[in-house]
C-alpha positions in Angstrom: 0.0 0.0 0.0 1.4 3.4 -1.0 1.8 5.9 1.8 -0.3 9.0 1.2 1.8 12.2 1.3 0.2 15.1 3.0 3.0 17.7 2.7 5.9 17.8 0.3 8.8 20.3 0.0 10.8 20.0 -3.2 14.1 21.9 -3.2 12.4 24.8 -1.3 14.5 28.0 -0.6 13.4 31.1 1.2 15.6 34.2 1.0 15.2 37.6 2.7 17.5 39.8 0.6 21.0 38.2 0.8 20.0 36.1 3.9 19.0 32.5 3.3 16.5 31.4 5.9 15.6 28.0 4.3 18.2 26.5 1.9 17.0 24.0 -0.7 15.2 21.6 1.6 13.4 18.5 0.3 11.0 16.7 2.6 7.8 14.5 2.6 5.4 14.2 5.5 2.8 11.3 5.4 -0.9 11.7 6.2 -1.5 11.2 9.9 2.1 11.8 10.9 3.3 14.3 13.5 6.6 15.8 12.4 8.6 18.3 14.5 11.0 20.9 13.2 13.7 21.3 15.9 16.7 23.4 16.1 18.4 26.5 17.6 17.2 30.1 17.0 17.7 31.2 13.4 17.9 27.6 12.0 14.9 28.0 9.7 12.3 25.9 11.6 9.7 28.6 12.0 10.2 29.8 8.4 9.5 26.3 7.3 6.3 26.2 9.2 5.3 29.6 7.8 5.9 28.3 4.3 3.4 25.5 4.9 0.9 28.0 6.4 1.2 30.4 3.5 2.4 33.2 5.8 5.6 33.1 3.7 6.0 32.2 0.0 9.1 30.3 -1.2 11.8 32.2 -3.3 12.2 28.9 -5.3 11.0 25.3 -5.1 7.6 23.7 -4.7 5.4 23.3 -1.6 2.5 20.8 -2.0 -0.3 20.1 0.4 -2.6 17.1 -0.2 -1.2 16.8 -3.7 -1.8 20.4 -4.7 0.9 22.9 -5.5 0.3 25.8 -3.0 3.7 27.4 -3.4 2.3 30.8 -4.5 -1.1 30.5 -2.8 -2.1 32.8 0.1 -2.8 31.4 3.5 -6.6 31.8 3.0 -6.4 29.5 -0.1 -4.9 26.6 1.9 -6.8 24.3 4.2 -4.4 24.6 7.1 -5.1 25.1 10.8 -2.7 26.8 13.1 -2.2 26.8 16.9 -0.2 29.8 18.0 2.0 30.0 21.1 -0.2 32.9 22.3 -3.4 30.8 21.7 -4.9 33.9 19.9 -8.3 33.3 21.4 -10.9 36.0 21.2 -11.1 37.3 24.8 -14.7 38.6 24.5 -16.0 35.3 23.1 -16.8 32.3 25.2 -15.4 28.8 24.3 -18.2 27.8 22.1 -18.1 31.1 20.1 -14.3 30.8 19.7 -14.6 27.3 18.3 -17.6 27.9 16.0 -16.3 31.2 14.7 -14.2 29.8 11.9 -16.9 27.6 10.2 -19.4 30.5 10.5 -17.2 33.0 8.7 -16.8 30.3 6.0 -20.5 30.3 5.5 -21.6 27.4 7.7 -25.0 28.0 9.3 -24.8 29.1 12.9 -26.7 26.1 14.3 -24.6 23.6 12.3 -21.4 25.3 13.2 -22.3 25.3 16.9 -23.4 21.6 16.8 -20.1 20.6 15.3 -18.2 22.8 17.9 -20.1 21.1 20.8 -19.1 17.7 19.3 -15.4 18.6 19.1 -15.4 20.2 22.6 -16.8 16.9 24.0 -14.2 14.8 22.2 -11.4 17.1 23.3 -12.4 17.0 27.0 -14.0 20.4 27.3 -17.6 19.5 27.8 -19.3 21.8 30.2 -16.9 24.7 29.7 -18.5 26.0 26.5 -19.9 29.2 28.1 -16.7 30.2 29.8 -14.5 33.1 28.6 -10.8 32.3 27.9 -9.8 34.3 31.0 -11.8 31.7 33.1 -9.7 28.8 31.9 -6.4 27.3 32.8 -3.4 27.5 30.4 -3.9 23.9 29.5 -7.7 24.4 28.9 -6.9 27.4 26.7 -4.5 25.3 24.7 -7.2 22.7 24.1 -9.6 25.4 23.0 -7.0 26.6 20.4 -6.6 23.0 19.2 -10.4 22.5 19.0 -10.8 25.8 17.0 -8.3 24.5 14.5 -9.7 20.9 14.3 -13.3 22.0 13.8 -12.4 23.4 10.4 -11.2 19.9 9.3 -7.8 21.1 8.0 -5.5 19.1 5.8 -2.7 20.0 8.1 -2.5 21.3 11.7 0.4 23.5 12.6 1.8 24.1 16.1 4.1 27.1 16.6 5.9 26.7 19.9 2.6 25.7 21.5 3.9 25.2 25.0 6.0 28.3 25.4 3.3 30.0 27.5 2.6 26.9 29.6 4.4 26.6 33.0 7.0 23.8 33.4 4.8 21.7 35.7 1.9 21.7 33.2 4.0 21.2 30.1 4.4 17.5 30.3 0.6 17.0 30.7 -0.3 19.4 27.8 2.2 17.9 25.4 0.7 14.5 26.1 -2.8 15.8 25.4 -1.7 17.3 22.1 -0.2 14.0 21.0 -3.2 12.0 22.1 -5.6 14.4 20.2 -3.4 14.2 17.1 -3.6 10.4 17.2 -7.3 10.3 18.0 -8.3 12.5 15.1 -5.7 11.1 12.7 -4.3 14.6 12.1 -1.3 15.4 10.0 0.6 17.8 12.2 3.7 19.9 12.0 5.2 21.1 15.3 7.9 23.6 15.9 9.9 23.8 19.1 13.4 24.5 20.3 12.9 22.1 23.3 14.6 18.7 22.6 12.6 16.8 25.3 9.3 18.1 24.0 10.3 17.1 20.4 11.3 13.6 21.6 8.0 13.2 23.5 5.5 14.2 20.8 7.0 13.3 17.4 6.7 10.4 14.9 9.8 12.0 13.2 12.0 15.0 13.9 13.6 17.3 11.3 16.7 18.8 12.9 17.5 22.1 11.2 20.9 23.7 11.1 21.6 27.1 9.3 18.6 26.7 7.1 19.3 23.1 6.0 18.2 19.7 7.2 20.9 18.2 9.4 19.0 14.9 9.9 15.5 13.4 9.8 14.5 10.4 11.9 12.5 9.0 14.7 13.3 10.3 18.2 15.1 7.1 18.9 17.1 7.2 15.6 18.3 10.8 16.4 19.2 10.0 20.0 20.9 6.7 19.4 22.3 7.2 15.9 23.0 10.9 15.3 24.5 11.6 11.9 26.8 14.4 13.0 28.3 16.0 16.1 25.8 18.8 15.8 22.8 16.5 16.1 24.5 14.5 18.8 25.2 17.6 20.8 21.8 19.2 20.2 19.6 16.1 21.0 20.1 15.5 24.7 23.5 15.6 26.4 26.5 14.2 24.6 30.3 13.9 25.3 32.2 14.6 22.1 35.6 13.0 22.0 38.3 13.3 19.3 40.8 10.6 18.6 42.2 8.1 16.1 40.7 5.0 14.6 43.1 2.1 13.8 42.0 -1.4 12.8 38.6 -1.0 14.3 39.7 0.6 17.6 39.1 4.2 18.6 41.9 5.6 20.9 42.2 8.8 22.8 44.7 8.8 25.7 43.8 5.7 27.8 40.4 5.4 26.1 40.4 2.3 23.8 37.0 1.1 22.5 35.8 -0.8 19.4 34.6 1.5 16.5 33.6 0.5 13.0 34.5 2.6 10.0 37.7 3.8 8.2 41.0 4.4 9.9 42.0 8.0 10.6 41.0 10.9 12.8 37.4 10.7 14.1 35.1 12.1 16.7 32.7 10.0 18.8 29.7 10.7 21.0 29.2 9.1 24.4 25.8 9.6 26.2 26.3 10.3 29.9 24.0 7.5 31.0 26.0 5.0 29.0 29.2 5.6 31.0 29.5 3.3 34.0 31.5 4.7 36.9 33.2 2.8 39.7 35.5 4.1 42.4 39.1 3.2 42.1 42.0 3.3 39.6 41.6 1.6 36.3 41.6 2.2 32.6 40.2 4.4 31.2 40.5 6.5 34.4 39.2 9.8 35.6 38.6 11.9 38.7 35.3 13.3 39.9 35.2 17.0 39.8 31.6 17.5 40.9 28.6 15.4 41.9 25.2 17.0 41.6 21.9 15.8 43.0 19.1 16.1 40.4 16.3 14.2 42.0 16.0 11.3 39.5 19.8 10.7 39.2 23.3 11.9 40.2 25.2 13.9 37.6 29.0 13.9 37.5 31.7 16.0 35.9 34.7 13.8 35.3 38.2 14.9 34.5 40.0 12.4 32.2 43.1 12.5 30.0 41.0 12.6 26.8 38.1 14.9 27.7 36.0 16.5 30.4 33.0 14.1 30.6 29.4 14.4 31.8 28.2 11.1 33.4 25.1 10.0 35.3 24.2 7.3 37.8 20.8 6.3 39.2 19.7 7.4 42.6 19.8 3.7 43.8 23.6 3.9 43.7 25.6 5.7 46.4 27.1 9.0 45.3 30.8 9.2 44.5 32.5 12.2 46.3 34.4 14.9 44.4 38.1 14.2 44.2 37.6 10.4 44.0 39.5 8.5 41.3 37.2 6.4 39.1 37.3 3.8 36.4 35.1 4.3 33.4 33.4 1.3 31.8 32.2 1.9 28.2 29.9 -0.7 26.7 30.9 -1.7 23.2 27.7 -0.3 21.7 28.0 3.1 23.5 30.5 5.0 21.3 28.8 6.5 18.2 31.0 7.8 15.4 29.7 11.3 14.4 32.5 13.0 12.5 35.5 12.0 10.4 38.0 14.8 11.1 
């Protein structure tokens, strides 16, 4: 069975004068998929979202939605819903009025628009709140109203622009879970923009990591975390220790670090995740010394001085802390080192 493509970028570039915001990107997003654009400020992720929405038009290349070329079509000519970081709810309208407003201005009869809005509000967990004003709702409830207002118009694509930036940290985990559950329940094709790595890992089917207007890597959350294609991706997705050394006959060496590593001989850089480094007190090889030990509730975090790099390592709370100044032996599982760069 052929996978139905909902969004397609073909060699899309967006320039502002001499500045290139999006640089010749090609990408397909399947129907019913949630794809996140992730990257640092200025990487092109928000511009990519705006190109889908029709808020920006490409300088060159083709943008297709549901098989139609929309490259030069205005936002009003695209069947796209958008959830803004500010929610953009009408403060003088109650929940029902906010949700039914879109269909009504498109010519749907008031009674029919409100009946559909009631149905969506019930499905989205807002039954009984239809007469409340946005100011009478929690941040999470306002977010759901914004999603309901977008869903009621039955868009081909639903876009999320930093949707949790105005939600406090304690509520963020709950709301991102609700967004993911709603996306799956309604079978929505969704594109999500965030700079928060944990948020991207939690909600996405696939993540598009952007770097300087280009796609650095596309993959599932697990692919990107466990098999980053470059030092940039390894360092941006979670915590990573980047170590430079030499590969000879399938072994990577840097000072007293000696681990198996596939690939060609020569200078290389590897990534080691902090949780993959096993620490034990006492001298050994490779060796290090604890510079700091920090209590983070769910685990201990260590800064380790070694002859080849300053490492970040972690241990579960079930293990006793190792005091600063203690000599330690580092055990590196064979599958832990990931080759990220040939230097």
